[in-house]
N, C-alpha and C positions, 0 to 999 in steps of 0.2 A: 274230324278235326285232327290235325297233325300232332305227333308227340313232341314237336318243337315247343309247344305251348306248355312248358313245364310248370309255369306259375298257375295254370289251370288244372293240369293233370296231377300235379304233386305239389300243392301249395305249402306243404310243411318241409320241403326239401331245403338244404342249405342254399342252393342257387336261387330258389324263390325268395328266400330271406334277403339275399343280395339285391334282388330287384326291388324289394320293398325299401331297402336302404337307399337305393338309387332314386326311387320315387320321392322319398322324404327329402333327400338332398336337393333335388330339383325344385321341390315346393318351397324350400327355405331360401333358395337363391333369389326368389322374387318376393321379398318381404314388403317392398314398397307399393306393389300393386298386384292385383289378382292375375295370375298367369292362366290364359285360356288357350293359347296356341303354342305348340311345341314341335319343332322340326328336328328329325334325326337324320344325320348324314354320315358319310365316311370318306376316306380318301379314294379307295378302289373297291371293286366288288370282292366278295368272300371274306370280309372282315367281321361279318355277323350283324350288319346294320338292321336287316329286316327281322332277324330273330330277336334282337334287343327291343326293337320297336313294338313287335307284337306282344312280347311278355311284359313290357313296361305298360302298355295299354291295358292289359289284363289286371295288373296290380292297381292301377288307378280305378278301374271299374269295380274292383273288389272292395274299395272303400265306400262304395255307394254313389260315386260320381258317374254321371252320364257321359260316356266317352264316344267320340266318333273318330275312327282311325281312317285316314286318307292314304291310299297308296298312290303317291305322286310320281312313281317311277313308271311313266307311261310307255317306256321302251321295253322294260322287262319286269313288270310287277309280279310279285309272288304272294301277296297277302291273301289272295283268294284261295291259293293252295293251302296255306297255313290254317285258315279258318274253315276250309271246306265249303265255300260259297261259290256262287256263279261268277265266272270271269268277266261277265258283262251283263248289263250296261255298267259303266263306271265313270271315272273322272273325265276321261277324254270325250266320252259320249255326251256327258252333261254339258261340258264347256262348249262343245261344237253345237249342240242343240240350243243352248242358251244364246249363242251368238246369232243363230238364225231365228229363234222364237223367244221373245221376251217373257212369255208366260210359262216357260219350262220350270217345273217344280223339282227341286233337288231331292225331295223326300222319295220320289219315285226311283231314285238311283241308289239309295242307301239300303244296305242289307243288314238284317238282324243276324247275330251270331249266337252260338250256344252259351256264350258267356253273358251273364246277366249284366245289363247296363252298357254293354259294348256293341256298337254298330260299326259297319265298315263300308267305306266308299272305295271300291276296288279301282284299279288303274283303267280297266276297260280296253277297247280296241287300241292297237298301236296307231297313233295319228302321224301324219307326215310332218307335223310342226309342233311337237310337244313344248319346246321352249317358248314359242310364240303364244301358246295357250296359257302357259303359266304366268306370263306378264300381262295378259289381257285384263281389262276391267272386270270381266266376268269371274276371274279367279279371286280377285280381291273381294268382290261382292259375295262370292261363295263362302269364303272364310267368315265374313261378317254375318252371313245368314246362319251358318252352322254354330257360331258362338251363341246365337239366340236359342238354338235347339238343344244344346248340351252344356256340360260344365267345362269340358276340355277337348280340344281338337289336337290329335297327335298325327303328324305327317311323316310318312316314310318316304324320304326324298331319294334322289339319285346319288351315286358316288361323285363327289365334287371334283375329282381330278379328271374325270372322263367328260362330263358335260357341266354346263353352268346352271342347270335347273335349280339345284339346291341353294346355290349362292343367290339366285334371283328370289327364291322363296324366303330366304333368311331376312330380307328387308321387311317383309309383311307379317312376320310372326313375332311372338313375344320373346322367344328364346330358341337357341339351337344347341343341340348336343352332337358332338363328333365322336364316332366310334372308331377306335384304333384296335389293332390286333397284335398280340404278343409275337415278336420276332418276324412280323410281316410289314407293319406300317413303317415307312421311312420318315425320318425326321424332316427332311426337306419338303416332302409332300404335305405333311401335317402343318408345317409352318406356312406353306403356300395357301392352304385352305383357310387357316385362321386369319391370315392377312386379307384374303379376298372377301371373307365374310365381314370383317371389321371395316374394310374399305367401302362397302356398300351400305354401312350403317346397321348391319346385323349384330345382334347381341348373343354371345356364346355363354351358355349356362355352365358348360364343363366338357370334359373329355372322358370317355369310358375306355378303359384298357381291357379289352376283351381277349378271349381264348387263352387265358393264363392256365397252364397245366396245373392240375391238382397237386402234383408232386413238387411244384415250385413254391415251397413254404415261405420263401422270403417275400412273396407277393400276396400272402393270405389276406392281409388287411389293406391292400392297396388297389382296390378295384375302381374306386372313384376318386379322382384328383390325386391319387397316390398319397393319400392323407397320412398314412402311417406305415412305415417300412420297417422291416427287421434289420436294424442297424448292425447286427452282428455278422451279416453276410455282405459280401462285396457285390455291388451293382456293376453290371457291365456298362460301357460308355453309352451305347445306343439307348438302353433302357433308362439310364439316368437322364439323358437328354429329353426323352419323351415325358418322363415324370416332371422334369423341371418346367417344361412347357405347360403341363397340366396346372401346376401351381401358379405359374405366371398368369394364365388365363383367369384363374380364380381370384388372384390379387387384383387384376385389372377390373374385374367385374365388381369386386367389393368396393374399389375406389369410385367406380361409377355410381354405385348405390348410395354412397355417403353424401 
């Protein structure tokens, strides 16, 4: 198992505590109904999406919840590397087999991890038509089936500015979290993804501001939603705009729940 799983390797670390706070915030975003499906996406690669997804899944499993993590990036899935499991069969194999044979059992494609209560459905072989597989009735059926097998399904999606896979998935999950990166994510790209998800009827739980340097003390308490900033320091324009969008998404979600 890779050292990226800091919530498993070092559960008492400050970063693990941040992930537990993130888990709690996500849980409280859906007070009107039980959240069973959560999608994690980003704007572009290398913003930390898969790392956040895997560690968040671990923190949910550590509460005693039965968790199934789906690697839905069928073009470049990495969850099998993070958890040290076989790269196949996986999601693409199951969906293709299910289309051909109606009696295909998803249990045969799910792998156990070393983390108690956490199982993973890896991406599998790279298919020629990943987007088509994700919009198939078999994908919707899969999610409904997994909801009967576990307490929460967490999906590691694709970067939304490269392909539409995650935008497609956002329509059929309870909530979506967007990962952004310090000094990497562009405001226009983030706005574009938020708009695309909302246009298809997807619900956004929040935005994670990732890769914040430890030395950047002004961001110490601003990991999720930018909820509390050190007002004694001056924010640069780009950072302020991203944090403003975080709070706007939060306010829109609260209005929806009222």
